[in-house]
N, C-alpha and C positions, 0 to 999 in steps of 0.2 A: 326559693327561685328568685333570681335577680332579673329585673326588667328595666330596660334602658329606654330612653327617648319617651318617657311618659308625660302625657299632658296634665297639667294641674288644673282641676276644676274648681278654682276658688274665685279668682278675680278676673277681670277683663283682660288682663295680660296673657292668659293662657299659656303660661310658660311650657315649652315643649322638650326640655332637656333634662327632666328629672330621672333619677335612677332610684327605683323602689325595690325593696326586698320584701317578698311575701312568704310566709310560712302557713300553708293551708289557707284559711280564710281570714288571716290577719296580716296586716302591714307592719313590719317590725322595724324598718328604717326607711328614711327618705333622704336622698342626697341631692344637692343643688337647689332644693326648694327653700323658701323663706319659712319663717316661724308659723305663719298662717297656713301654709301648705302642709307643713309637718302635722299640725294639728287636725287638718281636714283628712289627711290620709290614716292617721294613727288613732283618731278619736273612736271610742268604742261605746258611746252613750246612746246607741240607737234603741228605738222602741222595739220590743220583741215581737209584738203581734198587734193586729187591729184592735183598738179599744173604743168602746161605746159608753157614753155617759148615762148613768141611771140615777136621776136626782143629783145627790152630792157625791156619789161614787162613780167609779169606772169599773167596767168588767170586760174581759177579752172576748172577742167574737172571731169567727172564721172569716177569712178573706171573701168567700162567696156571700156570707151574710152582709159584710161591710159593702161590698160592690152593689148588692141588691138594694140595700138601704139607701146609698147614695143616689142610685138611679131613681128610685121611687121619690125621694125627696125633690130631685130636680124636675121630675115629670109633674109633681103636684104644685110646684111653685108657679106663681103668675109672673114674677119678674126676677129670675135667678141671676146671680152675678158669679162670674168665673174670674178669679183674680190670682196673680202671681206669676208664674211660668219662667221667671228669670233664673231659677236654679235647676231647670230641667233641659233636656236636649230638644233639638228642633223637631224630631219625629213626634214627640209627645205634645209639642205645642201645636203641631198641625192638627192632631186629633182634637185638641181643645177647641181650635176655632171651628172646626166642623161640628163639634158638639154644641157649641154656642148658637151656631146657625140653625141647628135642628131644634133647639130649645126656644129659639127666639130670645136669647139671653144677652146680657152685656158681658164681654170679655175684655179684660184690661190687664196689663202688666205693670211691673214696678217702675217703669218709665214715669208713671203718673205722679210719683213722688221723688223722682230724681232728675232724669234728663229729658222728661217730657217737654219742658221749655226749649231744650236745644233742638228737638225734632221740629217744634212749631217754628222756630227762627229759621231752620234750614228749609222748611217749606216755603218760606217767604223769600229768602235771598240766596238759597243754594249752600252748598258745602265745599269750600276749597280745601279738600283734605288729601291725605296720602296714606300709604301703609306705614307701619312702624319701621319696616326695613328701610324705606326711603329716609326716614328720620335719622335712623342709626348711621346709614352710609353717607349722608349728605349734610345734615344740619350742624352749623357751627354756632347758632343762637337758639336757646331753649327758653321758652317762657311758660311758667306754670301759674295759672290764674285761678285763685280760689280753690287750689287743690294741694294736697300734702302727700305726694306719692311715697314718701319714706315710710309713712305709717299705713296708708291705705293701699298702695300698690308697691310693696317693698322692692321688688326687683325691676321696676319700670326703668329706673335711672341706670341701673347697671347693665341691663340688656339693650336698651334702646336710645338713651340720651346721654346723660353727663359722663358716665364712666364707660360707655361702650365704644370701642374703637371701631370706626367704619372704613369702608373701602376708600372714601375721600377724605376721612377725618382720622388720620393715623394716631395722633396723640390726643385722644378725646378730652382728657381731664385738663390738659393744657390749652388745647385749641377752642374749646366750646366756652361760650358765656351763658350763664344761666340767670334768668331774671325770674323773681317771684313777686306776685301781687296777692296780698292777703289782708285781712282785717286783724290778724294777730301774728306774733312770731310762732314759727313752727320748726320742726326738724329740718324741713326742706329749705325755709328761708335761712336758716343758719349757715347753709353752705352756698348760698346765692351770691353772685357778683353784684346784683342790684336787687335790693328788697324794697318794694313800694308798700309802705304801710298805710292802707286805705281806711278811711272812716267807715264804719258799717253803713251800708246802703249807698256808698259813693262810687261803686263800680262804673256805673253808666257815665257819670261825670268825668272820671279819669279816662275812660276809653274815648269819650268825645274829645278831650284835651289832646290826647295823643293823635287822634285823627286830624285835628286841626293843625298840630305841629307837623305832622307828615305832609299835609296840604301847603305848608309854608306859611302858616299863620301863628307862629309862635309869639309873636308880639301882642296878641289879643288875649293870651292866657294870663289870668290872674296869679299873684304871688304863690297862692296855694290852692289846689284843687282837691277837695275832700281829704285834706290832710297831707297831700303830697306836694313837695315844693316844685315850682316851675323849672327850676334848674335840673332836678332829677328827671322830670318828664321829658325835657329836651334831651337829656343824656340817654334815656332809655329809648326814645324814638330814634335818635341817631345811631344807637347800637343796633337797632332792628333794621334801619335803612341800609346800613353798611355790612349787613350780614351777606354771606354767600348763599345761605339757604337757612330760612328760620322756621321754627315750628312752635306753635301756640297750643298748650293743652289746658283745658279749663275743667273745673270740678263743680260740685255742689255749692261751693262757696259763691259761685256766679249764677247757677240756675236756680237757686233756692233762696237767693236774697232779693231785696227790693228791686223791682224792675223785670224780674223773671225772664221771659223769652226776648224782651227787648234789650236786655244786657247781651245776650248771645248774638242777636241781630247786629248790635253795635260792634262786637268783637269780630264778627265775620266781615262786617264792612271795613274795619280797621285792617284786617288781613288783605282784603281787596286794594285798599289804598297802599299797603306796603308792597304789593305785587307791581306797582308802578316803578319801584326801585330795584327790587331783587325778587327772589323766590320765596314765598311765605305761605304756610299751610296752617290749619287749625283743626283740632280734634277734640272731642269730649273724652273725659277720663271715665269710661264706663266702669261700674262697680261690680255687680254680680257677673259671674263668668259667662253666662249666656243671655244677659238682658238684651244685648244688641241682636242676638239671635231671635228673640221674641218679636222685636220690631220688624225684623226681616220677614219672619213666617207670617205674622198678621198681615203684613202688607201684600205679600204674594196672593194670600187667599181672599182677603176682604178689600184691599185697596188702601188700608189705614193702619198705622203702626201701633196704636194703643187705643184704649176707650172706645171700642167698637160695640154699637148697640144693633142687635138684630131683631129688636121688637117689632119692627115695621115689615119684616120679611125680607129687607135688604139691609146692607150694611150702611150705618149712619155713624158719623163721627163729629162731635162737638165738645172739645175739651172744656170743662167748667159745667157741663151738663151730663155727659156720659162718662165721666171719669169716675172711678170707683169711690173716692172719698166724698164726692158730691151726691152720689146715690145713696150711700150710707148715711151721710149727714141728714139727708132729706127723709130717711127711713123708707125709702122706696123698695128696695129688694127684700124679698121674703125667704130667701135661701141663698147660701153662699158656698161655693167650692173653692177652697184655697189650695193651689198647687205649687210646691217648692218655694214658699215665701213665708214671711212672718209679719203680717200686718199689725198683729197685736202689739208689736214692739215699736212700731213707727207711725201708726195712724193716731189721729186725734182721739181724745177720750170719748167724745160723742160717737164716733164711728165704731170704736171698740164695743161700746155699750150696745149698740144695735146688732153687731156680730154675735154678742152673747145672747141676745134675745131671739134670734131667728135660727133655724137649723143651720149650723156652719160644719162643713166637712173639710178636714185638713189631710192633704196627701203630702207626707214629708217623712223622711227617715227618723227625725229626731223630735224629742219633746222641746217645745219652744213656748213663747208667750201665748201664741195663738191657741196652743193645745187647751189652755185653760178657758178659752171662749168657745171652744168647739162642742159639737154634739158627737162627733165621731172623727177618729184619725186613723189613717191607713198608712203604715210604714212601707217604704219601698227600697229598692236598691239605690246606690248612689251612683249616678252617671260618672264615668271616668275612674271608678273603682271597681264595683262589681256589676256594672251595667256599661254599655256603650252607646254612643250617639253622636250626633253633629252638634258642634257649637261655633259661634262666631266671636272672634277676638274683637277688642275694642275698636279696631280699625276696619272692621267689616270682612276679614279674612275667615272664610269657613275652615275648620280644623275638626277631625274626626277623633273623638276621645276613645280610649280603648277600655276593655274589661280586663282587669287584672286577675280576677278569680272568679268562679261561679259561687254564689251564695244561695241561701234558701229564700231570700226576699224576691218577689217579682219586681220587674221594672215599673216605673210610673207609666211607660208606654203601654204595657200589658194591662195594667188596671184601668187606664182611661179607655183602651180599645174595648174592654169588656163592658164598661159603663155605657160607651157609645152604642154598642150593639143592642143593648137592652132597651135604651132610649129609641134606637132606630126601629126596633120591632114594634114599639108602642106608637111612635109618631110618623114613621115613614111610609111611604106609598104601599 
């Protein structure tokens, strides 16, 4: 069976033009997708059944036993942590927030280690953003700051920026100018018209210098700012001011470097300065395919986008205190449910050690690093392949993913709903 207009559930681009051929319960070919998409659809290294740790060995258990065990662990915990959520759909995320509220738990998503600083900056100064469609159709100057889309979001440039012809930009490759700011040369910087090679930790200073130039204060800029020559800074600022429509995209190279959310605030304020001369927007390069959705869903229900603590009976939000890394580092939580994420591969050693010491349950289709820290793992269907659900593209546009075939795996929504009902029966009215 050949299925067209398939949504790719890999990165925040959520490309919607894939053509997938399915035989039974196996994807045999993927057209239009990048290498990462092909691996996502055709990979067959799924866990076959729920597994439970018994000392140093694992043994398979039934789904009913795995669900009951998970519910009891969460019910017995004094301070449970529910983490992940970026690799699942909005419907499952919604159940997760309600479950956290019922348990008085902390619920956090992967923004805490990626674009959490972006959200904190946006909460302070707003977000002059737009959809990717607007960028594709209008932008003639593109800035990638601390991002390497050729490797991290392989089709971003071909679908929305550098190589994508738009309604008002007919010859994209010839008409568009690309500026890259990074601490090292990358595949993306190699095709840029201007590459600002910034010293590590120097982003804030360079952004401040550009703001000064845009404000007409170029004469106060020193010869070099964090490794970037004044002449290049002036050239880049003029390129941006002379744009018909400009778009800045920033990645973890900006959010996770020295300065954190203050870097993003400065970048947003640079965007505001540029809007005195032309139309300019700024957007984060969200990584996981539905991490934006987890921020949306958490905010609908609790009022906060990540790191939400329900221990007081109401939602409480204080990054640095209620974020998952801080809770694990302090050894606070006594049980952890990880959904659609792999903190074992990304968290600091001290946090991973604590995950291994407490009952940790992982709901994920594949064996990953967190599996080896877990007490129990429950495999589920993959949203966009053998399960359906809603996701948010990196620009905030909701898109409905499709189920290509029916497999024997339950969806994470079904698993979480059953856990929620058990907890509700014990703790509900």
